[in-house]
Backbone as numpy.savetxt, mean C-alpha at the origin, in Angstrom:
# Nx Ny Nz CAx CAy CAz Cx Cy Cz
-11.18 -8.73 -7.88 -11.87 -7.63 -7.93 -11.24 -6.31 -7.88
-11.42 -5.15 -8.66 -10.61 -3.93 -8.62 -10.76 -3.12 -7.65
-9.68 -2.71 -7.02 -9.34 -1.88 -5.96 -8.54 -0.60 -6.29
-8.55 0.64 -5.75 -7.74 1.55 -5.99 -6.47 1.69 -4.98
-5.57 1.89 -5.38 -4.36 2.35 -4.39 -3.92 3.63 -4.68
-3.85 4.43 -3.61 -3.57 5.67 -3.59 -2.08 5.74 -3.36
-1.04 6.41 -4.30 0.30 6.19 -4.20 0.98 7.74 -3.69
1.78 7.66 -2.66 2.16 8.90 -2.26 3.23 9.55 -3.33
3.37 10.90 -3.27 4.10 11.60 -4.26 5.68 11.09 -4.27
6.08 10.66 -3.08 7.38 10.29 -3.01 7.65 9.02 -3.65
6.71 8.07 -4.03 6.74 6.82 -4.66 6.38 6.70 -6.09
5.84 8.01 -6.60 4.96 7.84 -7.95 6.13 7.66 -9.01
7.39 7.84 -8.76 8.35 7.62 -9.92 8.30 6.18 -10.19
7.93 5.17 -9.38 7.94 3.84 -9.50 6.44 3.35 -10.22
5.58 4.40 -10.28 4.10 4.14 -10.86 3.73 4.92 -12.08
5.09 5.22 -12.94 4.84 6.26 -14.09 4.08 7.51 -13.71
4.51 7.91 -12.50 3.94 9.18 -12.01 2.39 9.17 -11.78
1.82 8.00 -11.64 0.48 7.88 -11.48 0.17 7.85 -9.95
-0.87 8.88 -9.59 -1.29 9.07 -8.26 -2.08 7.94 -7.95
-2.87 7.31 -8.46 -3.71 6.11 -8.27 -3.37 4.87 -9.25
-3.38 3.73 -8.76 -3.15 2.53 -9.45 -4.32 1.40 -9.19
-5.00 0.97 -10.16 -6.02 0.16 -10.00 -5.22 -1.40 -10.08
-5.62 -2.37 -9.07 -5.19 -3.68 -9.17 -6.49 -4.58 -8.69
-6.02 -5.81 -9.04 -7.31 -6.86 -8.42 -6.50 -7.23 -7.28
-7.44 -7.67 -6.18 -7.03 -8.37 -5.04 -8.10 -8.44 -4.11
-8.19 -9.79 -3.60 -9.29 -10.09 -2.81 -9.04 -9.82 -1.42
-7.94 -9.62 -0.77 -7.57 -8.86 0.40 -6.30 -7.92 0.23
-6.16 -7.32 1.43 -5.13 -6.54 1.34 -3.71 -6.90 0.95
-3.29 -8.13 1.38 -2.09 -8.63 1.02 -2.03 -8.85 -0.55
-3.25 -9.58 -1.26 -3.27 -9.65 -2.54 -3.01 -8.40 -3.34
-3.83 -7.40 -2.95 -3.64 -6.07 -3.63 -2.42 -5.39 -3.80
-1.78 -5.56 -2.35 -0.18 -4.86 -2.40 0.68 -5.73 -3.42
0.42 -7.27 -3.31 1.15 -7.88 -4.16 1.05 -7.71 -5.62
-0.18 -7.37 -6.07 -0.40 -7.15 -7.43 0.02 -5.79 -7.69
0.23 -4.84 -6.73 0.82 -3.63 -6.99 2.23 -3.84 -7.24
3.07 -4.56 -6.51 4.44 -4.60 -6.47 4.87 -5.73 -7.65
3.79 -6.34 -8.12 4.19 -7.13 -9.18 4.14 -6.26 -10.47
3.16 -5.45 -10.47 2.92 -4.75 -11.74 3.79 -3.51 -11.64
4.33 -2.99 -10.50 5.56 -2.04 -10.40 6.56 -2.43 -9.69
7.21 -3.42 -9.98 8.34 -4.09 -9.00 9.28 -3.11 -8.40
9.56 -1.92 -8.96 10.23 -0.96 -8.00 9.87 -0.68 -6.92
8.50 -0.70 -6.54 8.04 -0.46 -5.07 8.33 -1.36 -4.09
8.42 -2.70 -4.51 8.50 -3.69 -3.51 9.55 -3.31 -2.44
10.87 -2.91 -2.76 11.80 -2.60 -1.76 11.57 -1.56 -0.88
10.60 -0.52 -1.30 10.23 0.46 -0.54 9.14 0.12 0.47
8.39 -0.92 0.10 7.08 -1.43 0.79 7.44 -2.38 1.82
8.25 -3.43 1.38 8.44 -4.48 2.19 9.90 -4.79 2.60
10.11 -5.53 3.64 11.40 -5.59 4.04 12.03 -6.86 3.55
13.17 -7.49 4.25 13.80 -8.64 3.42 12.93 -9.78 3.69
12.13 -9.96 4.75 11.31 -11.01 4.99 9.99 -10.84 4.35
9.82 -9.91 3.67 8.55 -9.84 2.91 7.41 -9.06 3.79
7.85 -8.49 4.99 6.80 -7.81 5.74 6.73 -6.25 5.26
5.62 -5.74 5.65 5.48 -4.27 5.32 6.49 -3.74 6.31
7.25 -2.75 5.84 8.09 -1.93 6.46 7.48 -1.21 7.44
8.22 -0.88 8.75 7.53 -0.50 10.01 7.20 1.14 9.65
7.69 1.67 8.68 7.50 3.34 8.34 6.59 3.41 7.28
6.09 2.20 6.96 4.92 2.45 5.81 3.69 2.02 6.30
2.76 2.90 6.24 1.35 2.66 6.75 0.43 2.71 5.53
-0.61 1.49 5.60 -1.47 1.23 4.32 -2.90 1.57 5.24
-3.70 2.28 4.45 -5.16 2.49 5.16 -6.13 2.11 4.17
-7.12 1.37 4.99 -8.28 1.11 3.87 -9.34 1.88 4.73
-9.61 2.96 3.59 -10.48 4.03 4.08 -9.77 4.84 5.20
-10.24 4.76 6.29 -9.70 5.86 7.35 -8.96 4.67 8.48
-8.95 3.37 8.15 -8.42 2.47 9.22 -7.01 1.93 8.79
-5.91 2.12 9.78 -4.68 1.60 9.44 -4.72 0.08 9.30
-4.27 -0.47 8.36 -4.47 -1.95 8.23 -4.12 -2.75 9.22
-2.86 -2.15 9.90 -2.17 -2.88 11.06 -3.19 -3.04 12.21
-4.13 -2.29 12.43 -5.03 -2.09 13.45 -6.14 -2.94 13.32
-6.38 -3.43 12.13 -7.71 -4.19 11.69 -7.57 -5.62 12.28
-8.60 -6.27 12.79 -8.60 -7.70 13.36 -7.95 -8.52 12.20
-8.13 -8.48 11.07 -7.59 -9.55 9.90 -6.11 -8.79 9.45
-5.94 -7.73 9.78 -4.36 -7.11 9.34 -4.43 -7.15 7.89
-3.40 -7.53 7.23 -3.50 -7.43 5.76 -4.08 -8.56 5.20
-4.75 -9.51 5.83 -5.71 -10.59 5.24 -7.10 -9.80 5.30
-7.39 -8.50 5.60 -8.64 -8.05 5.44 -9.19 -7.98 3.99
-10.56 -8.63 4.00 -11.01 -8.79 2.60 -11.51 -7.29 2.00
-11.39 -7.40 0.58 -11.74 -5.91 -0.12 -12.71 -6.42 -0.80
-13.48 -5.46 -0.99 -14.54 -5.31 -1.83 -14.22 -4.28 -3.21
-14.95 -4.60 -4.25 -14.66 -3.85 -5.31 -15.28 -2.27 -5.16
-14.06 -1.62 -5.63 -14.28 -0.20 -5.19 -13.61 0.37 -4.03
-13.15 -0.54 -3.37 -12.34 -0.29 -2.02 -11.18 0.67 -2.33
-10.63 1.42 -1.31 -9.41 2.15 -1.77 -8.39 1.77 -0.62
-7.13 1.67 -1.17 -5.90 1.64 -0.14 -5.27 2.80 -0.30
-4.62 3.41 0.82 -3.69 4.63 0.77 -2.48 4.29 1.28
-1.37 4.52 0.78 -0.07 4.28 1.11 0.48 5.59 1.90
0.85 5.44 2.84 1.32 6.90 3.90 2.74 6.35 4.47
3.82 6.82 3.77 5.09 6.43 4.44 5.32 7.47 5.63
5.89 6.98 6.70 6.10 7.99 7.91 7.25 8.92 7.42
7.18 9.85 7.97 8.32 11.03 7.73 8.94 11.56 9.06
10.27 11.25 9.24 10.94 11.81 10.37 11.49 12.90 10.27
12.11 13.52 11.30 12.95 14.60 11.10 12.43 15.93 11.71
13.01 16.91 11.69 12.38 18.09 12.22 13.12 18.53 13.46
13.08 19.70 13.84 13.71 20.16 15.07 12.62 21.09 15.56
12.74 21.22 17.00 11.82 22.02 17.63 12.44 23.26 18.22
């Protein structure tokens, strides 16, 4: 089923500058796998060496952080759902 994935500007170089990519996926993990299969340059920015989502990358289903959902990245998706990738940004001074 098709879902939209919103890509942050820092990662759009890996999606031909597209702000949104449509992929098929029955759950969050499958959608992210489809994204990194279609756009392989994203894989190292989203997942660590063990294949887990990097700690500084947040993925939201609607307004919910996927890590905090009961099923995590196994959360089922419906046609028309949207995922948003939000990399954490550190730095700054007070």
